[in-house]
C-alpha positions in Angstrom: -14.9 -74.8 106.3 -14.2 -78.3 104.6 -17.4 -78.4 102.2 -16.4 -75.0 101.3 -13.0 -76.1 100.4 -14.6 -78.7 98.1 -16.6 -76.5 96.2 -12.8 -74.1 95.5 -12.1 -77.4 93.8 -15.1 -78.7 91.8 -14.2 -75.1 90.6 -11.3 -74.9 90.7 -11.1 -78.1 88.6 -13.3 -77.8 86.1 -12.6 -74.7 84.9 -8.6 -75.9 84.7 -10.5 -78.1 82.4 -12.4 -76.4 80.4 -10.2 -74.1 80.1 -6.7 -75.4 78.6 -9.7 -77.2 76.0 -11.1 -74.2 74.9 -7.4 -72.8 75.0 -6.4 -75.1 72.1 -3.2 -76.0 72.9 -1.4 -77.9 75.7 1.4 -76.3 74.9 5.2 -75.8 72.6 8.2 -77.3 73.8 11.7 -75.7 71.3 15.1 -76.0 72.3 18.0 -76.0 70.0 21.1 -73.6 70.1 21.8 -74.4 73.8 17.8 -72.3 74.1 15.2 -74.1 75.5 11.8 -72.7 75.7 7.6 -73.5 76.1 5.2 -71.6 74.9 1.4 -71.7 76.1 -1.7 -70.1 75.6 -3.3 -67.8 77.6 -6.1 -69.4 78.0 -4.1 -72.3 78.3 -2.5 -71.5 80.8 -4.9 -69.6 83.2 -7.0 -73.1 83.1 -3.5 -75.1 83.9 -3.0 -72.6 86.9 -6.6 -73.9 88.1 -6.0 -77.0 87.4 -2.5 -76.9 89.7 -4.2 -75.4 92.2 -6.7 -77.7 93.0 -4.7 -80.6 92.8 -2.5 -78.7 95.7 -6.2 -77.8 97.0 -7.1 -81.1 97.0 -4.0 -82.9 99.3 -5.4 -80.8 101.3 -8.4 -82.0 101.1 -7.4 -85.2 101.2 -5.4 -84.7 104.9 -8.5 -83.1 106.3 -10.3 -86.3 106.4 -10.1 -89.8 107.7 -10.9 -91.9 104.9 -9.4 -91.5 101.7 -11.7 -93.7 100.4 -14.9 -91.8 101.5 -13.6 -88.4 100.2 -12.3 -89.1 97.0 -15.1 -90.5 95.5 -17.3 -87.7 96.5 -15.3 -84.9 95.3 -13.9 -86.7 91.5 -17.5 -87.8 91.1 -19.5 -84.0 91.8 -16.0 -83.1 90.0 -17.5 -84.8 86.4 -21.0 -84.0 87.1 -19.5 -81.0 86.7 -17.2 -80.8 84.1 -20.4 -82.3 82.3 -22.1 -79.3 82.6 -19.8 -77.3 82.0 -18.9 -79.2 78.4 -22.5 -78.8 76.9 -22.4 -75.2 78.4 -19.1 -73.6 77.6 -17.5 -76.0 74.8 -20.9 -76.5 73.5 -20.3 -80.8 73.9 -23.4 -82.6 71.7 -25.3 -84.5 75.3 -27.5 -88.0 74.7 -29.1 -89.8 77.0 -26.0 -91.7 77.5 -24.2 -88.5 78.6 -27.0 -88.0 81.5 -27.1 -92.1 82.2 -23.2 -91.9 83.0 -22.5 -88.6 84.8 -26.7 -90.4 86.6 -25.0 -93.4 87.5 -22.0 -91.1 88.8 -23.3 -89.5 91.2 -25.5 -93.0 92.3 -22.5 -94.9 92.6 -21.2 -91.7 95.3 -24.0 -92.5 97.0 -24.3 -95.5 97.5 -20.6 -96.4 98.4 -21.4 -93.6 101.1 -24.0 -94.9 102.8 -23.8 -95.5 106.4 -24.2 -98.7 106.7 
């Protein structure tokens, strides 16, 4: 169950960021004549919902594990690596040896941090 929740968290957080970026706007707030309005593209709104759901799920995941210092780097490290891959695939971002090296450093750091003593 724990692993499934982590997988869902990673998917939601990655999808949220990619969709918000793909949607192209952070939202528009207007005020006038005593009215308040907020508008956002549908794609950005879907990304926003995914990201909020991922945050709520992350708070549940943290409660399921004994040590925050154990689970937080694992979840965030995996999410960061997935976001790099998704950015390359869906946003057509360019990658270089530095991108690959950075992702490997993140993964290595998570592994080293969580080695049993």
